[in-house]
N, CA, C and O atoms as CSV, one atom per row, in Angstrom:
chain,resi,resn,atom,element,x,y,z
A,1,MET,N,N,0.834,1.939,-7.602
A,1,MET,CA,C,0.245,0.688,-7.177
A,1,MET,C,C,-0.781,0.973,-6.086
A,1,MET,O,O,-0.562,1.821,-5.221
A,2,ILE,N,N,-1.869,0.276,-6.134
A,2,ILE,CA,C,-2.916,0.434,-5.133
A,2,ILE,C,C,-2.694,-0.584,-4.025
A,2,ILE,O,O,-2.456,-1.764,-4.283
A,3,ALA,N,N,-2.776,-0.108,-2.795
A,3,ALA,CA,C,-2.617,-0.973,-1.621
A,3,ALA,C,C,-3.965,-1.077,-0.917
A,3,ALA,O,O,-4.368,-0.176,-0.181
A,4,ASP,N,N,-4.645,-2.177,-1.153
A,4,ASP,CA,C,-5.952,-2.404,-0.535
A,4,ASP,C,C,-5.854,-3.216,0.752
A,4,ASP,O,O,-6.722,-3.110,1.619
A,5,GLU,N,N,-4.817,-4.015,0.882
A,5,GLU,CA,C,-4.687,-4.920,2.017
A,5,GLU,C,C,-3.300,-4.796,2.634
A,5,GLU,O,O,-2.385,-4.243,2.026
A,6,ALA,N,N,-3.158,-5.312,3.835
A,6,ALA,CA,C,-1.866,-5.286,4.527
A,6,ALA,C,C,-0.783,-5.923,3.672
A,6,ALA,O,O,0.347,-5.436,3.649
A,7,ARG,N,N,-1.101,-6.989,2.979
A,7,ARG,CA,C,-0.127,-7.681,2.124
A,7,ARG,C,C,0.384,-6.737,1.033
A,7,ARG,O,O,1.565,-6.787,0.688
A,8,ASP,N,N,-0.483,-5.877,0.483
A,8,ASP,CA,C,-0.059,-4.925,-0.558
A,8,ASP,C,C,0.968,-3.942,-0.008
A,8,ASP,O,O,1.995,-3.691,-0.639
A,9,TRP,N,N,0.688,-3.382,1.177
A,9,TRP,CA,C,1.616,-2.447,1.813
A,9,TRP,C,C,2.943,-3.136,2.078
A,9,TRP,O,O,4.010,-2.556,1.876
A,10,ALA,N,N,2.867,-4.385,2.534
A,10,ALA,CA,C,4.073,-5.159,2.832
A,10,ALA,C,C,4.926,-5.353,1.590
A,10,ALA,O,O,6.141,-5.161,1.630
A,11,ASN,N,N,4.293,-5.732,0.489
A,11,ASN,CA,C,5.027,-5.958,-0.759
A,11,ASN,C,C,5.669,-4.678,-1.284
A,11,ASN,O,O,6.815,-4.692,-1.735
A,12,ILE,N,N,4.934,-3.582,-1.223
A,12,ILE,CA,C,5.467,-2.299,-1.690
A,12,ILE,C,C,6.689,-1.904,-0.863
A,12,ILE,O,O,7.718,-1.511,-1.413
A,13,ALA,N,N,6.571,-2.009,0.443
A,13,ALA,CA,C,7.676,-1.620,1.330
A,13,ALA,C,C,8.893,-2.518,1.118
A,13,ALA,O,O,10.017,-2.026,1.020
A,14,ARG,N,N,8.677,-3.814,1.046
A,14,ARG,CA,C,9.804,-4.742,0.866
A,14,ARG,C,C,10.492,-4.505,-0.468
A,14,ARG,O,O,11.720,-4.458,-0.539
A,15,ASP,N,N,9.701,-4.355,-1.527
A,15,ASP,CA,C,10.280,-4.113,-2.852
A,15,ASP,C,C,11.086,-2.820,-2.877
A,15,ASP,O,O,12.174,-2.777,-3.453
A,16,ARG,N,N,10.563,-1.774,-2.262
A,16,ARG,CA,C,11.264,-0.494,-2.243
A,16,ARG,C,C,12.535,-0.578,-1.405
A,16,ARG,O,O,13.568,-0.022,-1.779
A,17,ARG,N,N,12.458,-1.274,-0.267
A,17,ARG,CA,C,13.638,-1.427,0.586
A,17,ARG,C,C,14.759,-2.110,-0.188
A,17,ARG,O,O,15.909,-1.673,-0.140
A,18,THR,N,N,14.426,-3.173,-0.895
A,18,THR,CA,C,15.459,-3.885,-1.652
A,18,THR,C,C,15.947,-3.052,-2.834
A,18,THR,O,O,17.125,-3.103,-3.190
A,19,GLU,N,N,15.047,-2.291,-3.438
A,19,GLU,CA,C,15.430,-1.388,-4.539
A,19,GLU,C,C,16.457,-0.358,-4.067
A,19,GLU,O,O,17.380,-0.002,-4.801
A,20,LEU,N,N,16.283,0.114,-2.833
A,20,LEU,CA,C,17.203,1.091,-2.259
A,20,LEU,C,C,18.471,0.433,-1.698
A,20,LEU,O,O,19.399,1.124,-1.278
A,21,GLY,N,N,18.505,-0.895,-1.694
A,21,GLY,CA,C,19.674,-1.606,-1.196
A,21,GLY,C,C,19.812,-1.576,0.313
A,21,GLY,O,O,20.920,-1.668,0.841
A,22,LEU,N,N,18.701,-1.447,1.004
A,22,LEU,CA,C,18.714,-1.372,2.462
A,22,LEU,C,C,18.374,-2.723,3.077
A,22,LEU,O,O,17.554,-3.469,2.542
A,23,THR,N,N,19.003,-3.028,4.194
A,23,THR,CA,C,18.669,-4.242,4.928
A,23,THR,C,C,17.498,-3.958,5.858
A,23,THR,O,O,17.163,-2.805,6.128
A,24,GLN,N,N,16.886,-5.026,6.338
A,24,GLN,CA,C,15.818,-4.853,7.322
A,24,GLN,C,C,16.358,-4.169,8.569
A,24,GLN,O,O,15.683,-3.323,9.156
A,25,ALA,N,N,17.553,-4.525,8.970
A,25,ALA,CA,C,18.150,-3.919,10.169
A,25,ALA,C,C,18.359,-2.421,9.985
A,25,ALA,O,O,18.110,-1.645,10.908
A,26,GLU,N,N,18.811,-2.007,8.812
A,26,GLU,CA,C,19.037,-0.579,8.556
A,26,GLU,C,C,17.734,0.206,8.607
A,26,GLU,O,O,17.679,1.285,9.196
A,27,VAL,N,N,16.705,-0.324,8.002
A,27,VAL,CA,C,15.411,0.364,7.996
A,27,VAL,C,C,14.826,0.390,9.406
A,27,VAL,O,O,14.311,1.418,9.845
A,28,ALA,N,N,14.902,-0.728,10.111
A,28,ALA,CA,C,14.382,-0.783,11.478
A,28,ALA,C,C,15.100,0.223,12.369
A,28,ALA,O,O,14.465,0.898,13.180
A,29,ASP,N,N,16.420,0.328,12.226
A,29,ASP,CA,C,17.182,1.310,13.013
A,29,ASP,C,C,16.725,2.731,12.702
A,29,ASP,O,O,16.572,3.547,13.611
A,30,ALA,N,N,16.507,3.031,11.428
A,30,ALA,CA,C,16.058,4.369,11.029
A,30,ALA,C,C,14.676,4.686,11.592
A,30,ALA,O,O,14.352,5.847,11.843
A,31,LEU,N,N,13.871,3.657,11.787
A,31,LEU,CA,C,12.518,3.835,12.331
A,31,LEU,C,C,12.491,3.860,13.852
A,31,LEU,O,O,11.526,4.328,14.456
A,32,GLY,N,N,13.553,3.356,14.467
A,32,GLY,CA,C,13.528,3.194,15.918
A,32,GLY,C,C,12.678,2.005,16.324
A,32,GLY,O,O,12.150,1.957,17.435
A,33,LYS,N,N,12.547,1.045,15.417
A,33,LYS,CA,C,11.776,-0.180,15.653
A,33,LYS,C,C,12.729,-1.360,15.628
A,33,LYS,O,O,13.870,-1.245,15.183
A,34,SER,N,N,12.251,-2.484,16.106
A,34,SER,CA,C,13.059,-3.701,16.046
A,34,SER,C,C,13.020,-4.277,14.628
A,34,SER,O,O,12.091,-4.019,13.863
A,35,ARG,N,N,14.035,-5.052,14.301
A,35,ARG,CA,C,14.043,-5.734,13.011
A,35,ARG,C,C,12.825,-6.668,12.924
A,35,ARG,O,O,12.244,-6.842,11.853
A,36,GLN,N,N,12.448,-7.265,14.065
A,36,GLN,CA,C,11.284,-8.157,14.076
A,36,GLN,C,C,10.004,-7.417,13.694
A,36,GLN,O,O,9.130,-7.991,13.045
A,37,TRP,N,N,9.886,-6.149,14.092
A,37,TRP,CA,C,8.710,-5.369,13.691
A,37,TRP,C,C,8.657,-5.283,12.169
A,37,TRP,O,O,7.596,-5.459,11.570
A,38,LEU,N,N,9.806,-5.010,11.542
A,38,LEU,CA,C,9.839,-4.904,10.089
A,38,LEU,C,C,9.574,-6.251,9.427
A,38,LEU,O,O,8.889,-6.315,8.406
A,39,VAL,N,N,10.107,-7.317,9.993
A,39,VAL,CA,C,9.809,-8.664,9.481
A,39,VAL,C,C,8.299,-8.891,9.513
A,39,VAL,O,O,7.718,-9.373,8.540
A,40,ASN,N,N,7.668,-8.545,10.631
A,40,ASN,CA,C,6.212,-8.709,10.752
A,40,ASN,C,C,5.482,-7.848,9.728
A,40,ASN,O,O,4.525,-8.299,9.098
A,41,PHE,N,N,5.935,-6.609,9.564
A,41,PHE,CA,C,5.293,-5.721,8.596
A,41,PHE,C,C,5.405,-6.297,7.185
A,41,PHE,O,O,4.419,-6.361,6.450
A,42,GLU,N,N,6.607,-6.710,6.821
A,42,GLU,CA,C,6.833,-7.214,5.462
A,42,GLU,C,C,6.132,-8.548,5.205
A,42,GLU,O,O,5.991,-8.965,4.055
A,43,SER,N,N,5.699,-9.208,6.258
A,43,SER,CA,C,4.943,-10.444,6.071
A,43,SER,C,C,3.434,-10.177,6.082
A,43,SER,O,O,2.630,-11.100,5.946
A,44,GLY,N,N,3.062,-8.908,6.245
A,44,GLY,CA,C,1.648,-8.543,6.205
A,44,GLY,C,C,0.936,-8.681,7.527
A,44,GLY,O,O,-0.294,-8.715,7.563
A,45,SER,N,N,1.679,-8.763,8.620
A,45,SER,CA,C,1.065,-8.896,9.938
A,45,SER,C,C,0.189,-7.688,10.247
A,45,SER,O,O,0.644,-6.547,10.167
A,46,SER,N,N,-1.047,-7.939,10.595
A,46,SER,CA,C,-1.965,-6.834,10.886
A,46,SER,C,C,-1.535,-6.051,12.118
A,46,SER,O,O,-1.847,-4.865,12.226
A,47,ALA,N,N,-0.828,-6.684,13.048
A,47,ALA,CA,C,-0.373,-5.972,14.246
A,47,ALA,C,C,0.627,-4.892,13.883
A,47,ALA,O,O,0.573,-3.793,14.436
A,48,ALA,N,N,1.537,-5.182,12.966
A,48,ALA,CA,C,2.523,-4.182,12.547
A,48,ALA,C,C,1.874,-3.106,11.700
A,48,ALA,O,O,2.192,-1.926,11.846
A,49,VAL,N,N,0.975,-3.494,10.824
A,49,VAL,CA,C,0.319,-2.529,9.944
A,49,VAL,C,C,-0.576,-1.586,10.741
A,49,VAL,O,O,-0.768,-0.435,10.349
A,50,ALA,N,N,-1.120,-2.061,11.849
A,50,ALA,CA,C,-2.048,-1.254,12.644
A,50,ALA,C,C,-1.376,-0.049,13.295
A,50,ALA,O,O,-2.067,0.862,13.749
A,51,GLN,N,N,-0.065,-0.024,13.352
A,51,GLN,CA,C,0.654,1.099,13.952
A,51,GLN,C,C,0.871,2.163,12.880
A,51,GLN,O,O,1.939,2.232,12.270
A,52,LEU,N,N,-0.135,2.982,12.657
A,52,LEU,CA,C,-0.117,3.955,11.572
A,52,LEU,C,C,1.075,4.892,11.648
A,52,LEU,O,O,1.675,5.195,10.617
A,53,ASP,N,N,1.435,5.357,12.828
A,53,ASP,CA,C,2.578,6.259,12.936
A,53,ASP,C,C,3.858,5.583,12.448
A,53,ASP,O,O,4.686,6.218,11.796
A,54,ALA,N,N,4.019,4.315,12.759
A,54,ALA,CA,C,5.203,3.579,12.306
A,54,ALA,C,C,5.164,3.350,10.806
A,54,ALA,O,O,6.198,3.426,10.141
A,55,VAL,N,N,3.989,3.071,10.266
A,55,VAL,CA,C,3.861,2.865,8.815
A,55,VAL,C,C,4.190,4.154,8.075
A,55,VAL,O,O,4.889,4.124,7.062
A,56,LEU,N,N,3.700,5.276,8.565
A,56,LEU,CA,C,4.005,6.557,7.920
A,56,LEU,C,C,5.494,6.875,8.010
A,56,LEU,O,O,6.072,7.403,7.059
A,57,ALA,N,N,6.117,6.562,9.136
A,57,ALA,CA,C,7.561,6.761,9.270
A,57,ALA,C,C,8.310,5.851,8.300
A,57,ALA,O,O,9.312,6.261,7.715
A,58,LEU,N,N,7.834,4.626,8.126
A,58,LEU,CA,C,8.454,3.693,7.188
A,58,LEU,C,C,8.373,4.243,5.765
A,58,LEU,O,O,9.355,4.187,5.025
A,59,LEU,N,N,7.226,4.769,5.382
A,59,LEU,CA,C,7.085,5.359,4.050
A,59,LEU,C,C,8.089,6.490,3.863
A,59,LEU,O,O,8.666,6.645,2.786
A,60,ASP,N,N,8.295,7.276,4.911
A,60,ASP,CA,C,9.249,8.377,4.844
A,60,ASP,C,C,10.677,7.856,4.646
A,60,ASP,O,O,11.413,8.365,3.801
A,61,VAL,N,N,11.062,6.853,5.417
A,61,VAL,CA,C,12.407,6.273,5.292
A,61,VAL,C,C,12.623,5.711,3.885
A,61,VAL,O,O,13.711,5.830,3.322
A,62,LEU,N,N,11.580,5.100,3.326
A,62,LEU,CA,C,11.681,4.486,1.999
A,62,LEU,C,C,11.408,5.481,0.862
A,62,LEU,O,O,11.377,5.108,-0.311
A,63,LYS,N,N,11.211,6.747,1.231
A,63,LYS,CA,C,10.958,7.808,0.251
A,63,LYS,C,C,9.746,7.495,-0.631
A,63,LYS,O,O,9.779,7.649,-1.851
A,64,LEU,N,N,8.677,7.051,0.036
A,64,LEU,CA,C,7.409,6.768,-0.631
A,64,LEU,C,C,6.353,7.736,-0.116
A,64,LEU,O,O,6.387,8.138,1.047
A,65,THR,N,N,5.430,8.104,-0.967
A,65,THR,CA,C,4.366,9.006,-0.590
A,65,THR,C,C,3.013,8.345,-0.878
A,65,THR,O,O,2.756,7.941,-2.012
A,66,PRO,N,N,2.148,8.229,0.135
A,66,PRO,CA,C,0.831,7.639,-0.113
A,66,PRO,C,C,-0.054,8.617,-0.878
A,66,PRO,O,O,0.007,9.827,-0.661
A,67,ASP,N,N,-0.853,8.091,-1.750
A,67,ASP,CA,C,-1.842,8.895,-2.465
A,67,ASP,C,C,-3.194,8.583,-1.846
A,67,ASP,O,O,-3.710,7.474,-1.981
A,68,LEU,N,N,-3.754,9.556,-1.176
A,68,LEU,CA,C,-5.008,9.337,-0.457
A,68,LEU,C,C,-6.202,9.919,-1.190
A,68,LEU,O,O,-7.207,10.274,-0.574
A,69,SER,N,N,-6.089,10.017,-2.513
A,69,SER,CA,C,-7.188,10.573,-3.298
A,69,SER,C,C,-8.392,9.644,-3.276
A,69,SER,O,O,-8.266,8.436,-3.077
A,70,SER,N,N,-9.543,10.226,-3.483
A,70,SER,CA,C,-10.805,9.489,-3.461
A,70,SER,C,C,-10.922,8.594,-4.694
A,70,SER,O,O,-10.502,8.956,-5.792
A,71,ASP,N,N,-11.503,7.422,-4.478
A,71,ASP,CA,C,-11.760,6.486,-5.573
A,71,ASP,C,C,-13.265,6.400,-5.746
A,71,ASP,O,O,-13.940,5.674,-5.016
A,72,ASP,N,N,-13.786,7.134,-6.704
A,72,ASP,CA,C,-15.240,7.202,-6.918
A,72,ASP,C,C,-15.690,6.200,-7.978
A,72,ASP,O,O,-16.171,6.580,-9.046
A,73,ARG,N,N,-15.530,4.942,-7.671
A,73,ARG,CA,C,-15.917,3.909,-8.651
A,73,ARG,C,C,-17.397,3.747,-8.720
A,73,ARG,O,O,-17.893,2.924,-9.490
């Protein structure tokens, strides 16, 4: 799936979290973030998405790997 906007990242993360059977609290604890941070992220809040280190840690917890290949359209 291509993530062009904060909402896309939010949907991917939320869907994967539920697929893994994890609660927001469990994921937030694994990240060292508050549950509210994850709520904000999953709602597409630009403030949460702007924390790249936290987003990369979230991808790691959810066992997701970003594909940063070039799109030469």
